[in-house]
C-alpha positions as CSV (number, residue, x, y, z in Angstrom):
1,M,108.3,92.2,115.2
2,L,109.0,94.4,112.5
3,R,111.9,92.8,111.7
4,R,110.1,89.6,110.9
5,L,107.3,91.2,109.0
6,L,109.7,92.7,106.6
7,P,110.5,89.5,104.6
8,A,106.6,88.5,104.1
9,L,106.0,92.2,103.6
10,S,108.7,92.5,100.8
11,I,107.5,89.3,99.1
12,A,104.1,90.7,99.2
13,L,104.8,94.0,97.6
14,A,107.1,92.3,94.5
15,F,103.8,90.0,94.0
16,A,101.7,93.1,93.7
17,A,104.3,94.9,91.7
18,L,104.3,91.6,88.8
19,A,100.4,91.1,88.9
20,A,100.5,95.7,88.0
21,C,102.6,94.6,85.3
22,T,100.9,91.7,84.0
23,R,97.4,93.1,83.9
24,A,96.1,94.9,80.9
25,P,95.8,98.8,81.5
26,S,92.0,99.4,82.1
27,V,91.0,101.5,79.2
28,D,87.8,104.1,79.2
29,Q,85.5,101.9,76.8
30,T,83.9,105.1,76.0
31,T,86.7,107.0,74.4
32,L,88.0,103.9,72.8
33,R,84.8,103.6,70.7
34,T,84.9,107.7,69.6
35,I,88.1,106.9,68.7
36,V,87.5,104.0,66.6
37,G,83.6,103.9,66.4
38,N,81.0,100.8,67.6
39,E,82.0,98.3,65.0
40,P,82.6,95.1,67.0
41,V,85.5,94.1,65.4
42,V,88.6,96.4,65.2
43,L,91.9,95.8,63.7
44,L,94.8,98.1,64.9
45,S,97.7,97.3,62.5
46,A,101.0,98.5,60.4
47,S,101.4,97.5,56.9
48,W,104.8,96.4,57.5
49,C,103.4,93.7,60.3
50,G,103.4,90.0,59.1
51,Y,101.4,89.2,62.3
52,C,98.7,91.4,60.8
53,R,98.4,90.1,57.6
54,K,98.1,86.9,58.7
55,L,95.3,88.1,60.9
56,R,94.0,89.9,58.2
57,T,93.8,86.6,56.4
58,D,91.7,84.6,59.3
59,L,89.4,87.1,59.7
60,K,88.5,86.9,55.7
61,Q,88.6,83.3,56.1
62,W,86.3,83.1,59.0
63,G,84.1,85.5,57.2
64,V,84.3,88.2,60.3
65,H,83.5,91.5,58.9
66,Y,86.1,94.4,60.8
67,R,87.5,97.7,60.7
68,E,91.3,98.2,60.6
69,Y,93.2,101.0,61.1
70,D,96.7,101.6,60.6
71,I,98.8,103.0,63.5
72,E,101.1,105.0,61.6
73,N,99.0,106.3,58.9
74,S,95.5,107.0,60.5
75,T,95.3,109.5,63.0
76,A,92.7,107.2,64.8
77,G,95.0,104.1,64.8
78,T,97.8,106.2,66.4
79,R,95.5,107.8,69.1
80,A,93.8,104.0,69.8
81,F,96.8,102.7,70.0
82,A,98.4,105.0,72.6
83,L,95.0,105.0,75.0
84,L,96.0,101.0,75.1
85,K,99.4,101.7,75.7
86,G,100.1,99.3,73.0
87,S,103.9,98.1,72.3
88,G,103.2,96.3,69.0
89,V,100.6,95.3,66.5
90,P,98.5,93.3,65.7
91,I,95.8,94.5,68.3
92,L,92.1,93.3,67.9
93,L,89.1,94.6,69.9
94,V,86.3,91.9,70.0
95,G,83.7,94.2,71.6
96,E,85.3,95.3,75.1
97,R,88.1,92.3,74.8
98,R,90.8,92.8,73.2
99,F,94.0,90.7,71.9
100,H,97.2,91.8,71.8
101,G,99.3,89.9,69.0
102,Y,98.8,87.3,67.1
103,V,96.8,84.3,69.0
104,P,94.3,83.0,66.0
105,R,92.9,79.8,68.7
106,Q,91.4,82.6,71.2
107,I,90.7,85.3,68.7
108,H,88.5,83.0,66.8
109,T,86.8,81.5,69.9
110,S,86.1,84.9,71.4
111,L,84.7,85.9,68.0
112,R,82.6,82.5,68.0
113,D,81.3,83.2,71.3
114,A,80.2,86.5,70.8
115,G,78.6,85.5,67.5
116,L,80.8,87.5,64.9
117,A,82.4,84.3,63.5
118,P,80.3,80.8,62.3
119,A,81.5,77.9,64.2
120,S,82.0,75.9,61.4
121,A,84.7,78.5,60.3
122,A,88.0,77.2,60.2
123,R,90.7,77.7,62.6
């Protein structure tokens, strides 16, 4: 009986491990907001990052006010990046939502849905 269940159990464990790897780690929002403040939009970036530069341009074009922390030159940025278990930049916080990388359409939609960017702003 156990020999019959072993392949199915192995497959189930493999899928569980894969799912755990693809989910964003849960983060204590209170601790995160203690570090970065209560600004609804927060950008974690690096000065050398081209995608960070593109995202800054997009946010400006969309008329979005945001707070920025450099993960290499700011204690708050370094701490927030570590708490989020960041592996790259940009990381954008929109309320409790988190965007890793440069995904302008998803970010713009989230900002618009939260009332933080005008619907008419260019994508």
